[in-house]
Backbone bond lengths (Angstrom), bond angles and torsions (degrees), N, CA, C in turn:
res aa  C-N    CA-C-N  psi(-1)  N-CA   C-N-CA  omega(-1)  CA-C   N-CA-C  phi
1 M - - - 1.467 - - 1.490 105.26 -
2 T 1.359 114.76 129.33 1.482 120.26 166.14 1.550 105.79 -83.94
3 A 1.270 115.53 128.83 1.507 118.62 -177.77 1.443 110.90 -53.76
4 P 1.286 118.07 152.34 1.428 121.88 177.31 1.474 115.78 -46.07
5 R 1.359 116.40 136.30 1.443 118.70 -169.52 1.458 112.76 -97.86
6 D 1.271 118.33 165.36 1.495 129.10 -173.43 1.570 110.44 -87.48
7 T 1.344 115.76 162.27 1.395 123.73 169.73 1.441 109.42 -69.46
8 P 1.379 118.23 155.84 1.433 119.24 172.13 1.510 112.38 -66.33
9 P 1.359 116.03 142.23 1.478 115.69 -177.99 1.473 113.99 -71.00
10 D 1.236 113.83 153.30 1.541 120.25 173.43 1.476 106.49 -67.64
11 T 1.353 118.77 121.36 1.464 117.44 177.67 1.492 113.14 -99.92
12 S 1.297 120.21 17.14 1.399 123.76 173.67 1.555 113.27 -65.87
13 P 1.274 118.58 162.27 1.516 117.79 177.92 1.535 114.40 -54.93
14 N 1.379 112.58 -32.49 1.480 118.11 -175.93 1.546 109.94 -94.96
15 S 1.275 121.81 15.96 1.469 122.71 -176.31 1.561 107.43 -62.55
16 S 1.364 112.67 153.99 1.443 123.46 179.14 1.516 112.30 -121.65
17 K 1.294 117.20 138.42 1.499 116.51 172.68 1.465 113.48 -82.06
18 D 1.361 114.48 8.85 1.417 115.76 -174.15 1.660 110.60 -109.47
19 A 1.340 112.44 18.45 1.451 117.05 -177.66 1.449 111.29 -72.37
20 Q 1.332 117.26 146.40 1.453 121.68 -178.62 1.516 107.79 -68.44
21 V 1.417 117.35 138.19 1.409 118.85 -179.85 1.508 112.00 -78.17
22 K 1.340 114.09 158.10 1.446 121.95 -172.57 1.456 115.16 -54.24
23 D 1.336 114.49 -53.57 1.597 120.77 -169.66 1.503 108.04 -92.68
24 A 1.300 125.42 6.54 1.472 121.71 174.60 1.444 109.54 -67.03
25 V 1.388 113.37 154.16 1.447 115.11 175.10 1.561 112.29 -68.11
26 R 1.247 118.00 127.76 1.460 120.17 -173.22 1.521 109.84 -60.52
27 G 1.345 115.78 134.98 1.437 122.06 -178.80 1.533 117.45 71.75
28 N 1.311 113.15 14.76 1.460 118.44 179.14 1.567 112.28 -58.35
29 W 1.358 115.23 157.29 1.468 114.58 -169.54 1.566 110.06 -71.78
30 V 1.277 122.22 -21.70 1.530 123.21 177.83 1.496 105.88 -64.52
31 D 1.311 121.57 -44.19 1.526 116.83 -179.76 1.376 113.69 -78.37
32 R 1.403 117.38 -27.67 1.486 119.50 178.95 1.577 113.92 -75.84
33 S 1.417 109.65 -51.91 1.439 113.27 -162.35 1.568 119.44 -120.09
34 A 1.322 115.37 -13.93 1.458 119.22 -177.84 1.475 111.33 -66.33
35 P 1.296 118.20 146.79 1.499 126.67 176.71 1.472 105.14 -58.19
36 P 1.373 119.03 139.45 1.504 120.69 174.04 1.454 117.05 -48.67
37 F 1.354 115.89 -44.50 1.526 117.22 -179.43 1.540 114.59 -61.82
38 A 1.370 112.96 -23.42 1.475 118.99 -178.95 1.447 116.63 -87.82
39 K 1.355 115.42 -26.36 1.465 118.87 -171.99 1.533 116.90 -54.56
40 P 1.308 114.73 -44.92 1.586 118.23 -179.17 1.575 109.29 -59.04
41 Y 1.389 115.99 -36.49 1.485 115.33 -173.31 1.461 106.50 -81.93
42 L 1.322 119.71 -37.86 1.538 119.05 175.63 1.524 109.05 -63.58
43 R 1.257 122.81 -33.26 1.404 122.96 175.90 1.557 114.14 -72.59
44 L 1.351 109.77 -33.12 1.505 113.96 174.27 1.531 115.72 -64.57
45 A 1.418 110.88 -32.69 1.499 118.74 172.45 1.501 114.17 -86.61
46 R 1.373 115.97 8.17 1.499 117.78 -178.84 1.377 118.29 60.42
47 I 1.391 122.87 24.87 1.418 124.03 -177.38 1.518 109.46 -66.18
48 D 1.308 116.17 -26.18 1.474 119.46 176.82 1.485 116.17 -81.83
49 R 1.398 113.37 -1.12 1.459 121.04 178.52 1.548 107.95 -133.37
50 P 1.253 119.08 79.76 1.425 120.63 -164.95 1.595 116.69 -77.26
51 I 1.311 115.55 -6.07 1.439 118.00 -176.37 1.504 113.42 -58.08
52 G 1.310 114.58 -40.86 1.496 112.08 179.07 1.549 114.57 -64.91
53 T 1.330 117.20 -30.64 1.467 115.02 175.00 1.528 112.51 -68.78
54 W 1.368 116.01 -34.35 1.506 115.23 179.03 1.622 104.99 -66.73
55 L 1.314 117.92 -41.56 1.482 117.79 -174.51 1.601 109.41 -65.96
56 L 1.244 114.91 -29.20 1.543 117.39 179.55 1.606 107.06 -83.88
57 L 1.291 117.26 -27.96 1.524 118.17 178.22 1.434 112.50 -76.65
58 W 1.348 121.49 -37.43 1.479 121.39 -162.21 1.665 108.46 -61.21
59 P 1.249 122.05 -51.68 1.481 119.98 -177.93 1.497 112.51 -51.73
60 G 1.343 120.04 -37.36 1.506 125.84 -179.04 1.518 105.43 -68.34
61 W 1.289 120.97 -46.23 1.454 121.52 -175.77 1.568 110.80 -73.65
62 W 1.401 114.45 -32.33 1.488 114.76 174.13 1.523 107.33 -65.26
63 S 1.302 118.15 -41.12 1.480 119.77 -175.20 1.601 109.72 -66.30
64 L 1.321 118.72 -43.46 1.391 122.09 176.29 1.545 110.36 -59.43
65 A 1.275 118.32 -41.01 1.498 122.27 176.14 1.542 110.97 -63.38
66 L 1.280 115.51 -45.57 1.480 118.88 179.31 1.551 111.02 -64.40
67 A 1.286 116.01 -39.33 1.451 115.41 176.97 1.467 115.46 -62.36
68 A 1.320 114.49 -36.99 1.463 118.90 175.58 1.543 113.90 -69.44
69 S 1.328 112.26 -34.55 1.472 116.51 175.07 1.548 111.93 -62.69
70 A 1.408 112.04 -37.92 1.501 115.41 -177.62 1.437 109.22 -78.09
71 G 1.319 122.24 0.50 1.468 119.89 177.74 1.506 111.66 81.87
72 A 1.336 115.74 14.21 1.478 119.55 -178.77 1.567 107.47 -65.54
73 G 1.307 117.44 142.52 1.398 123.15 179.72 1.519 114.14 58.82
74 R 1.357 115.24 57.80 1.431 120.56 -176.94 1.482 113.16 -61.19
75 T 1.334 118.68 -15.17 1.424 125.56 175.73 1.527 109.96 -71.34
76 D 1.307 117.25 -19.14 1.463 122.92 178.08 1.505 104.66 -83.76
77 G 1.400 113.26 119.33 1.401 120.80 178.59 1.579 116.94 -53.77
78 W 1.323 113.52 -32.51 1.469 116.90 -179.81 1.559 111.04 -72.76
79 A 1.398 117.98 -36.48 1.436 120.75 179.54 1.544 110.27 -66.21
80 L 1.338 116.40 -25.48 1.560 116.86 176.93 1.446 108.03 -59.07
81 F 1.322 123.72 -29.55 1.460 126.33 179.81 1.464 116.12 -100.75
82 G 1.427 111.49 9.29 1.461 114.94 177.90 1.546 113.10 80.62
83 L 1.369 116.08 10.31 1.517 119.30 -172.45 1.544 108.46 -103.68
84 P 1.327 121.52 145.49 1.422 121.24 179.71 1.523 103.70 -81.42
85 N 1.431 114.42 152.37 1.494 123.18 -179.12 1.424 112.50 -67.92
86 P 1.442 116.54 121.14 1.402 120.57 179.37 1.581 116.50 -53.68
87 A 1.355 111.94 -37.31 1.432 116.60 177.81 1.542 119.64 -61.91
88 L 1.415 109.23 -37.18 1.481 116.79 168.56 1.515 114.66 -70.08
89 L 1.328 117.65 -36.58 1.448 118.15 172.73 1.433 113.52 -55.88
90 L 1.385 112.99 -46.33 1.537 121.00 -176.64 1.581 108.28 -64.41
91 L 1.337 116.14 -46.20 1.457 118.86 179.68 1.507 113.26 -57.43
92 F 1.329 114.86 -43.14 1.404 118.65 -178.86 1.573 113.46 -71.18
93 G 1.319 114.79 -29.27 1.432 122.18 170.55 1.523 111.24 -61.77
94 I 1.290 117.63 -50.01 1.478 121.73 177.54 1.519 111.72 -63.76
95 G 1.375 117.40 -42.76 1.400 120.85 179.19 1.560 111.89 -64.17
96 A 1.323 119.11 -36.87 1.487 123.19 -179.33 1.599 108.80 -62.78
97 I 1.314 110.61 -48.51 1.484 115.50 178.99 1.489 111.71 -59.16
98 A 1.304 118.64 -43.70 1.484 120.22 -176.22 1.507 111.59 -74.23
99 M 1.395 116.18 -39.19 1.438 114.81 -174.85 1.575 109.79 -86.04
100 R 1.236 122.54 -23.74 1.368 121.00 167.94 1.544 112.08 -63.80
101 G 1.348 115.73 -45.33 1.460 117.87 175.34 1.527 110.40 -61.42
102 A 1.330 116.26 -42.51 1.526 116.63 -177.44 1.515 107.90 -64.26
103 G 1.268 120.21 -43.79 1.431 125.83 -179.82 1.531 110.51 -59.70
104 C 1.300 117.09 -44.29 1.483 117.68 -176.02 1.518 108.68 -73.73
105 T 1.347 120.11 -34.46 1.439 121.92 174.49 1.506 113.32 -62.76
106 Y 1.343 117.33 -47.57 1.396 123.05 179.19 1.624 110.01 -61.07
107 N 1.317 114.98 -46.65 1.447 121.15 178.92 1.535 108.46 -58.35
108 D 1.322 117.77 -44.78 1.496 117.44 -176.04 1.511 113.07 -76.38
109 I 1.309 120.21 -19.82 1.412 122.01 167.80 1.524 112.71 -64.54
110 V 1.450 112.46 -48.47 1.439 119.47 -175.87 1.568 107.38 -69.86
111 D 1.269 115.75 -34.15 1.539 117.33 -170.98 1.508 113.77 -98.22
112 R 1.255 118.39 4.12 1.468 116.20 -173.71 1.483 118.44 -51.83
113 K 1.292 119.79 -33.21 1.426 121.02 176.37 1.535 111.62 -73.19
114 Y 1.325 117.23 -42.55 1.455 117.16 171.12 1.532 116.14 -56.29
115 D 1.424 109.72 -46.88 1.418 113.70 -178.35 1.615 113.67 -58.62
116 A 1.286 112.57 -31.10 1.510 115.50 179.42 1.529 112.01 -68.94
117 Q 1.386 118.12 -13.27 1.487 119.27 -179.56 1.534 112.55 -97.66
118 V 1.341 112.25 -12.25 1.523 115.68 -178.91 1.541 112.90 -103.85
119 E 1.342 117.12 133.11 1.387 124.44 -167.83 1.567 109.30 -58.49
120 R 1.344 119.84 -44.54 1.470 118.88 -176.77 1.585 114.57 -78.83
121 T 1.311 114.82 -5.89 1.543 115.34 -175.67 1.427 109.36 -115.16
122 R 1.316 122.40 -2.80 1.493 123.50 -179.97 1.588 111.36 -62.25
123 G 1.276 118.52 -32.78 1.405 122.10 178.52 1.496 120.75 -81.21
124 R 1.349 113.02 4.51 1.582 115.77 176.06 1.481 109.51 -62.67
125 P 1.278 113.72 158.87 1.429 116.80 -178.30 1.541 118.86 -55.56
126 L 1.355 120.07 -33.97 1.467 124.57 -176.65 1.480 105.40 -79.44
127 P 1.337 124.57 -59.52 1.506 119.55 -172.05 1.522 107.83 -68.82
128 S 1.280 124.84 -22.21 1.473 127.20 -178.87 1.548 111.04 -78.16
129 G 1.411 112.12 -24.92 1.476 115.72 179.01 1.474 113.16 96.24
130 A 1.416 115.10 3.15 1.474 122.09 -179.92 1.607 112.52 -66.06
131 V 1.314 111.25 -28.24 1.441 121.39 -175.36 1.595 104.23 -135.88
132 S 1.321 115.78 137.57 1.441 122.73 179.99 1.540 105.88 -86.57
133 V 1.359 116.46 163.16 1.417 122.73 172.52 1.571 110.31 -58.01
134 V 1.260 113.22 -49.68 1.417 119.76 179.23 1.575 114.37 -55.87
135 G 1.329 113.29 -48.55 1.489 120.82 176.19 1.509 111.55 -59.93
136 A 1.420 115.06 -40.36 1.507 119.51 178.00 1.522 109.26 -64.73
137 G 1.326 118.33 -38.10 1.466 120.77 -177.99 1.545 111.45 -68.75
138 A 1.369 118.16 -38.19 1.397 121.14 175.58 1.562 110.69 -64.65
139 F 1.304 115.86 -41.63 1.444 120.63 179.53 1.512 111.26 -65.49
140 L 1.261 117.99 -41.18 1.430 122.42 174.10 1.518 112.13 -57.78
141 A 1.291 118.11 -43.02 1.484 124.04 175.29 1.516 110.58 -53.00
142 L 1.393 112.89 -50.96 1.477 119.39 -174.77 1.483 110.34 -58.80
143 L 1.382 115.88 -46.74 1.459 121.22 -177.08 1.392 112.09 -64.79
144 G 1.373 115.11 -31.93 1.480 120.43 -176.90 1.487 109.94 -74.64
145 L 1.363 116.64 -31.80 1.501 116.63 175.48 1.513 115.19 -71.29
146 I 1.410 112.49 -33.28 1.498 114.95 170.64 1.456 115.39 -64.05
147 G 1.349 115.74 -40.91 1.507 118.38 173.61 1.528 113.95 -63.01
148 L 1.226 112.39 -36.85 1.576 120.46 177.38 1.458 110.82 -60.24
149 A 1.360 113.09 -46.34 1.477 119.99 -177.73 1.497 111.20 -62.53
150 V 1.292 117.20 -37.89 1.414 121.65 174.89 1.521 113.39 -64.19
151 L 1.274 115.32 -49.74 1.507 125.81 178.58 1.539 106.51 -52.28
152 L 1.298 117.34 -49.87 1.488 121.15 -169.23 1.553 110.66 -68.69
153 S 1.336 116.40 -11.38 1.402 119.81 178.94 1.563 110.87 -80.83
154 F 1.332 118.42 -10.16 1.439 125.73 -179.30 1.549 112.11 -87.36
155 N 1.331 111.52 178.16 1.449 115.21 179.98 1.559 109.22 -78.38
156 T 1.327 118.35 169.83 1.471 124.00 -175.98 1.505 111.51 -56.73
157 F 1.289 119.38 -46.02 1.486 123.35 -179.74 1.520 111.15 -59.17
158 A 1.289 113.01 -45.12 1.519 118.13 -175.49 1.586 106.69 -67.02
159 I 1.318 116.58 -40.67 1.437 120.70 -175.51 1.541 106.37 -61.59
160 A 1.354 118.98 -45.28 1.433 123.81 -173.91 1.560 106.41 -67.16
161 L 1.276 115.24 -40.81 1.516 122.10 175.92 1.546 112.20 -56.94
162 G 1.348 112.26 -44.89 1.477 119.03 -175.60 1.515 108.80 -70.40
163 V 1.293 120.60 -41.56 1.457 121.44 177.58 1.580 107.00 -58.10
164 A 1.233 120.78 -40.09 1.490 124.04 -174.89 1.576 109.46 -57.49
165 S 1.384 111.08 -32.98 1.484 114.21 -173.37 1.584 112.22 -68.53
166 L 1.319 117.41 -11.92 1.413 122.12 179.89 1.498 110.64 -60.64
167 V 1.287 119.72 -34.79 1.484 124.15 -178.58 1.546 105.22 -59.28
168 L 1.438 118.24 -46.23 1.398 117.80 -177.59 1.495 113.53 -65.13
169 I 1.330 117.28 -40.12 1.417 127.18 -176.62 1.585 106.07 -60.14
170 A 1.411 113.98 -50.27 1.430 118.69 -175.86 1.480 112.94 -63.11
171 G 1.312 118.14 -37.83 1.491 120.94 -174.71 1.534 115.41 -80.87
172 Y 1.286 114.93 -19.06 1.552 115.47 -174.32 1.578 116.94 -57.31
173 P 1.339 118.02 -41.35 1.539 113.07 -176.11 1.597 110.68 -65.06
174 F 1.349 115.73 -19.06 1.416 111.18 -172.25 1.502 111.51 -94.03
175 M 1.371 115.45 -4.93 1.561 117.00 -176.30 1.434 115.93 -62.84
176 K 1.383 118.01 -37.98 1.390 124.46 -172.42 1.539 108.14 -69.45
177 R 1.323 119.60 -14.36 1.436 122.24 178.19 1.469 110.18 -84.38
178 I 1.358 121.98 -27.07 1.422 123.40 -168.22 1.606 112.12 -115.95
179 T 1.280 118.59 -18.13 1.466 120.38 -174.09 1.521 112.04 -138.85
180 W 1.334 116.64 147.87 1.458 119.05 176.12 1.537 111.48 -72.92
181 W 1.345 116.19 -11.01 1.423 120.29 -176.06 1.447 117.81 -122.08
182 P 1.358 114.78 63.00 1.469 120.66 172.34 1.417 112.61 -67.16
183 Q 1.405 119.39 -11.17 1.370 119.15 178.75 1.559 113.51 -73.78
184 V 1.296 116.28 -22.34 1.522 120.91 174.94 1.417 107.48 -69.41
185 W 1.304 124.54 -41.16 1.418 127.05 -176.82 1.554 108.78 -70.03
186 L 1.341 114.61 -37.38 1.470 118.81 177.24 1.519 107.57 -63.55
187 G 1.356 117.52 -44.07 1.430 119.47 -179.14 1.544 112.39 -56.58
188 L 1.322 111.24 -41.05 1.509 118.07 -178.79 1.531 110.76 -61.08
189 A 1.406 113.04 -38.07 1.424 118.34 -175.98 1.548 115.12 -83.64
190 F 1.344 112.81 -37.55 1.558 117.51 -174.10 1.496 113.79 -80.04
191 N 1.401 115.04 -17.32 1.405 119.64 -176.32 1.542 110.80 -106.76
192 Y 1.273 121.25 9.12 1.382 128.17 -179.33 1.561 109.11 -60.86
193 G 1.245 118.67 -27.37 1.478 120.31 177.92 1.515 114.12 -60.33
194 A 1.355 114.11 -22.82 1.508 118.60 177.71 1.525 107.50 -64.97
195 L 1.281 122.56 -30.39 1.472 125.32 176.03 1.452 108.93 -84.78
196 L 1.370 119.97 -45.20 1.472 123.58 -175.21 1.448 114.16 -65.97
197 G 1.431 113.50 -37.88 1.433 112.87 -179.26 1.549 115.43 -65.82
198 W 1.301 112.63 -42.66 1.521 114.61 173.93 1.594 115.78 -60.41
199 A 1.395 111.08 -43.18 1.408 116.14 173.61 1.533 116.21 -58.33
200 A 1.364 112.84 -43.78 1.487 115.00 -179.83 1.553 110.99 -67.18
201 A 1.362 120.47 -25.46 1.488 121.01 -179.53 1.461 107.47 -88.95
202 T 1.289 123.33 -25.89 1.543 121.65 -167.43 1.467 113.54 -121.31
203 G 1.455 119.23 -23.50 1.413 120.14 -176.66 1.485 110.14 86.24
204 G 1.340 123.56 5.96 1.389 123.41 175.36 1.615 111.39 -158.55
205 L 1.297 115.13 -156.20 1.570 119.04 -179.53 1.505 102.69 -140.74
206 S 1.334 107.95 160.65 1.474 121.07 174.97 1.520 109.97 -144.63
207 A 1.321 117.26 -175.60 1.454 122.28 178.00 1.592 111.09 -60.24
208 A 1.320 118.03 -43.44 1.402 120.83 -171.76 1.581 113.66 -56.04
209 P 1.343 119.90 -50.62 1.368 118.19 178.72 1.535 117.62 -68.00
210 V 1.384 113.27 -24.89 1.447 116.56 -179.12 1.521 105.54 -74.71
211 V 1.317 122.61 -40.23 1.355 125.25 176.83 1.547 115.03 -65.12
212 L 1.407 113.60 -35.91 1.372 117.84 174.84 1.487 112.71 -68.20
213 Y 1.324 118.18 -30.56 1.460 125.23 179.12 1.558 108.30 -67.88
214 L 1.324 119.13 -36.50 1.372 123.66 178.88 1.529 112.93 -72.98
215 G 1.331 114.36 -36.24 1.453 121.46 173.44 1.533 110.87 -65.57
216 G 1.257 119.11 -39.64 1.482 124.06 177.26 1.591 109.65 -65.71
217 I 1.280 117.84 -39.32 1.459 121.55 178.26 1.590 106.12 -61.86
218 A 1.309 117.31 -48.25 1.495 119.02 -178.01 1.562 108.77 -60.03
219 W 1.373 115.94 -40.93 1.421 120.65 179.54 1.591 110.98 -60.05
220 T 1.320 115.64 -46.72 1.491 119.56 -178.49 1.589 109.01 -65.45
221 L 1.334 118.09 -37.07 1.496 114.85 176.23 1.512 111.49 -55.40
222 G 1.339 114.96 -36.65 1.499 116.23 179.44 1.512 111.56 -71.41
223 Y 1.373 118.21 -57.16 1.455 116.50 -168.59 1.601 112.00 -73.89
224 D 1.422 116.48 -22.54 1.368 111.73 173.05 1.442 120.17 -87.94
225 T 1.366 117.29 -12.46 1.466 121.34 166.48 1.550 106.95 -70.78
226 I 1.277 118.16 -43.59 1.466 118.31 170.41 1.529 117.94 -52.94
227 Y 1.356 107.99 -44.89 1.516 113.46 177.00 1.496 114.30 -64.62
228 A 1.319 118.16 -35.67 1.539 122.91 -178.91 1.379 112.12 -69.34
229 H 1.344 121.23 -25.33 1.466 122.33 175.27 1.480 116.41 -60.48
230 Q 1.356 118.11 -16.72 1.449 121.26 178.39 1.476 111.25 -68.37
231 D 1.346 118.75 -28.29 1.514 121.58 -172.86 1.486 115.98 -121.08
232 K 1.324 117.20 20.28 1.444 118.17 -170.86 1.503 114.08 -65.24
233 E 1.381 120.41 -34.58 1.414 121.28 176.48 1.569 110.87 -67.32
234 D 1.334 116.82 -47.09 1.444 118.93 -178.35 1.478 106.26 -69.68
235 D 1.303 123.21 -36.40 1.507 119.32 178.98 1.472 112.74 -61.16
236 A 1.369 113.51 -35.27 1.447 116.71 -178.21 1.508 111.20 -64.32
237 L 1.331 116.15 -38.80 1.497 122.87 -178.00 1.436 105.32 -70.86
238 A 1.363 122.44 -37.89 1.434 122.92 -175.78 1.522 112.90 -87.11
239 G 1.304 118.38 -1.11 1.523 121.86 -179.56 1.435 112.99 73.24
240 V 1.369 117.92 26.35 1.431 121.38 179.00 1.573 105.99 -91.26
241 K 1.329 118.51 137.62 1.395 122.21 178.43 1.554 110.63 -103.68
242 S 1.452 114.20 152.02 1.455 117.42 -178.35 1.554 103.91 -160.57
243 S 1.331 111.29 159.38 1.448 117.27 173.75 1.588 112.54 -61.52
244 A 1.334 114.05 -33.23 1.477 117.59 178.50 1.503 112.29 -60.39
245 R 1.438 114.34 -43.90 1.510 112.95 177.92 1.504 114.80 -69.48
246 W 1.351 115.38 -33.28 1.477 117.97 -177.47 1.631 109.96 -74.53
247 L 1.369 117.41 -33.31 1.416 118.94 -175.90 1.552 113.01 -82.71
248 G 1.307 115.55 -40.29 1.423 122.28 -178.54 1.471 114.14 54.44
249 Q 1.401 113.82 -117.62 1.514 115.48 -178.86 1.500 114.98 -76.82
250 R 1.414 118.76 -4.24 1.427 122.51 173.15 1.512 111.45 -84.10
251 T 1.226 121.17 4.67 1.496 124.31 -173.33 1.553 110.40 -58.80
252 R 1.361 118.73 -45.11 1.422 116.73 -170.05 1.458 111.02 -67.90
253 P 1.300 123.51 -44.58 1.581 121.68 -177.97 1.521 105.92 -66.90
254 F 1.342 122.57 -30.44 1.446 123.81 177.66 1.545 107.07 -63.90
255 L 1.336 115.89 -45.30 1.461 116.87 -175.54 1.567 112.60 -65.18
256 Y 1.390 113.93 -37.95 1.423 116.13 173.35 1.548 114.62 -58.99
257 T 1.401 113.42 -37.46 1.484 119.02 -176.73 1.525 110.56 -69.90
258 V 1.315 116.55 -50.65 1.471 119.89 -172.14 1.547 109.63 -73.88
259 Y 1.266 116.82 -37.08 1.510 120.07 173.22 1.476 112.26 -59.03
260 A 1.352 116.13 -48.90 1.461 120.58 178.86 1.561 110.63 -59.87
261 L 1.359 114.53 -39.95 1.486 119.01 179.93 1.523 108.03 -65.25
262 A 1.309 120.07 -44.84 1.425 123.21 -179.28 1.459 111.28 -59.11
263 A 1.292 119.24 -47.57 1.518 119.71 176.19 1.457 114.31 -60.14
264 A 1.396 115.94 -40.00 1.525 118.85 177.30 1.487 110.57 -63.75
265 L 1.264 120.61 -42.12 1.476 123.97 -177.62 1.496 110.68 -69.08
266 I 1.297 114.95 -41.78 1.539 115.15 177.74 1.467 109.20 -67.03
267 G 1.275 123.39 -37.84 1.372 128.83 175.90 1.521 113.35 -57.39
268 L 1.375 113.77 -43.30 1.454 120.58 -179.09 1.539 107.64 -71.92
269 A 1.353 118.29 -36.82 1.472 117.92 175.98 1.569 111.31 -59.94
270 G 1.315 113.12 -43.51 1.501 117.62 174.67 1.559 112.37 -57.58
271 A 1.274 118.23 -40.73 1.402 120.58 -179.16 1.513 110.92 -67.51
272 L 1.294 117.29 -42.76 1.484 123.37 174.57 1.493 112.76 -58.61
273 A 1.343 114.52 -35.75 1.470 118.84 174.30 1.469 121.40 -80.32
274 G 1.335 108.65 -9.91 1.519 114.62 179.91 1.486 114.31 70.86
275 V 1.271 116.02 41.55 1.505 119.79 172.74 1.516 110.32 -75.88
276 G 1.328 117.11 153.38 1.444 124.53 178.91 1.422 111.07 -67.10
277 S 1.414 115.31 165.04 1.455 122.71 -172.08 1.500 110.77 -70.32
278 I 1.251 122.42 -21.19 1.477 120.51 175.47 1.614 113.69 -62.47
279 F 1.284 113.25 -26.27 1.510 116.84 170.51 1.504 114.27 -52.44
280 Y 1.340 118.18 -38.96 1.468 119.59 -175.38 1.503 112.72 -73.95
281 A 1.277 116.84 -27.19 1.533 122.54 173.56 1.457 103.63 -64.71
282 G 1.283 123.61 -53.98 1.442 124.67 179.59 1.463 112.39 -57.79
283 L 1.403 118.99 -38.05 1.425 121.72 -179.62 1.507 113.29 -65.72
284 A 1.401 113.08 -32.75 1.494 116.54 179.74 1.507 111.06 -66.21
285 L 1.437 114.83 -36.97 1.413 120.67 175.26 1.573 112.41 -64.31
286 A 1.365 113.69 -42.73 1.499 117.76 171.55 1.525 111.43 -54.08
287 L 1.356 116.49 -51.09 1.480 116.28 179.40 1.381 115.44 -59.78
288 A 1.338 119.32 -38.58 1.489 123.77 175.58 1.554 110.84 -56.58
289 H 1.354 115.52 -43.20 1.490 121.39 179.26 1.543 105.81 -62.23
290 L 1.262 121.46 -50.51 1.465 126.58 -178.85 1.525 110.25 -58.34
291 M 1.242 118.83 -41.09 1.484 123.12 -178.21 1.586 106.06 -73.31
292 W 1.288 117.91 -33.74 1.502 117.03 172.75 1.492 111.69 -62.45
293 Q 1.294 115.46 -43.12 1.519 114.81 -178.87 1.533 112.18 -63.96
294 A 1.322 117.55 -42.12 1.437 119.69 173.76 1.465 114.11 -62.97
295 W 1.304 119.60 -36.62 1.452 120.53 -178.62 1.485 115.50 -75.38
296 R 1.348 118.22 -38.05 1.436 126.34 -168.58 1.593 114.06 -98.11
297 V 1.352 114.44 -13.43 1.532 114.14 -171.31 1.581 107.59 -69.80
298 D 1.272 114.48 134.54 1.501 124.03 174.42 1.571 106.52 -99.14
299 T 1.341 115.08 98.42 1.481 115.81 -179.02 1.403 114.74 -70.10
300 E 1.266 123.77 -7.49 1.469 125.49 175.40 1.541 110.75 -91.00
301 S 1.381 119.09 -4.74 1.419 120.63 -179.97 1.500 107.60 -113.44
302 A 1.318 117.31 115.29 1.521 121.94 176.95 1.530 109.94 -60.95
303 E 1.371 118.67 -37.97 1.466 122.01 -179.27 1.520 109.92 -62.74
304 D 1.304 117.35 -45.24 1.479 120.71 -175.86 1.532 107.76 -71.67
305 C 1.357 118.09 -39.35 1.476 114.83 177.98 1.493 111.24 -63.05
306 L 1.282 117.89 -36.03 1.480 120.37 179.24 1.571 112.00 -68.57
307 A 1.331 115.18 -37.74 1.448 119.69 173.10 1.483 112.12 -60.24
308 K 1.350 117.52 -52.82 1.457 119.93 -178.66 1.522 112.65 -62.48
309 F 1.312 117.33 -36.87 1.468 120.84 175.69 1.467 109.09 -63.33
310 R 1.302 122.81 -46.94 1.479 122.33 177.86 1.483 116.80 -62.24
311 S 1.378 111.83 -27.70 1.561 115.32 -179.79 1.522 110.36 -61.08
312 N 1.397 121.35 -14.68 1.435 118.61 -174.97 1.531 109.99 -73.04
313 K 1.348 119.42 -13.09 1.507 118.24 170.05 1.460 106.04 -58.25
314 W 1.307 122.38 -45.17 1.556 122.01 -176.16 1.493 108.19 -67.86
315 L 1.388 119.77 -37.15 1.399 119.46 179.15 1.559 109.08 -62.37
316 G 1.238 118.34 -33.80 1.458 121.36 177.56 1.519 113.00 -62.76
317 W 1.394 112.04 -44.60 1.458 119.55 177.83 1.538 111.63 -59.30
318 I 1.308 116.18 -49.78 1.462 124.93 177.37 1.485 111.57 -50.41
319 V 1.355 118.17 -53.00 1.547 123.96 179.34 1.493 109.77 -59.69
320 F 1.406 115.86 -47.78 1.436 118.84 -172.43 1.556 108.15 -67.76
321 A 1.273 119.73 -48.48 1.456 122.33 178.80 1.597 110.20 -57.44
322 S 1.360 115.65 -39.88 1.545 115.51 179.55 1.497 110.54 -70.33
323 I 1.285 122.52 -36.55 1.432 121.48 172.37 1.514 115.36 -61.34
324 V 1.288 114.11 -47.48 1.486 119.53 176.46 1.506 111.78 -57.53
325 A 1.363 116.92 -47.18 1.462 122.05 -179.35 1.532 108.99 -65.83
326 G 1.264 121.60 -37.67 1.408 124.32 176.91 1.534 111.06 -67.58
327 G 1.289 118.90 -34.83 1.458 119.96 178.03 1.460 114.25 -70.98
328 V 1.319 116.26 -42.09 1.440 123.79 179.09 1.554 109.38 -65.07
329 T 1.270 118.30 -31.53 1.504 121.29 -174.75 1.556 110.64 -101.53
330 A 1.329 117.54 -3.11 1.456 118.87 179.25 1.574 117.09 -59.16
């Protein structure tokens, strides 16, 4: 997923590089309260558009909850009650903010020439000139150090697993140049927390987090295809490939398929982890939400695509709450 893109800058003589971006949350604290010097960098990290952070965070939190449900780490007092460790939840939250920001910064450095050709991305900090390439590189290094600090707080196995994910992060910006399915690569990268969460909680891996990872990839194929429909015309002019362009009018049946697969795999992961039956009631609600997205999305409306894409934050909450409830009642 390329993070939500900005509005084209005002090119009038009195234009400002401090204008609020199109798909930022209205009235967000960056636009209201951040110091002027910090705003371009916070926007570069998409702090004013938190949905990407949620999408990166959820697989990790789901995995931590599944590990607790499976009784992993019984020496952890929280796992005794089927609850994920709050300290790990916090660390994953900090890591998601830092690594999402780092990924977006890296992506924008690589894609700055493409972004200048697309209407919705011309106003990003790099193509608009609000941030220099050197400044973006320094900011990327800072965010990377924060992410590294979080990673080093985990066990040795989780650290090694986390380092391996850098290959996926490094390769993503180039995928839309060589394949119609950059969404697959995004799914591999964005759902890596499903593996890392279990590893951080247990020091190893098992079938449950692997199946959860596959379910997350299917989920990403759906929501990022919806997202990509916002830019299909401009992407065609710029030579950027996406599943939205490849599928066209076949998008809706594709969404039904991958969303059903996502729910089935998440359900199987829950079964492998031994969650209680209440989890499946919550999963049914999650599936209903996904089917609503597939049924109601208007792929010709950028506004509706963005709204449906953002609604996946609530899908994440439904699944997380269902796993926690299932763990407590198992």
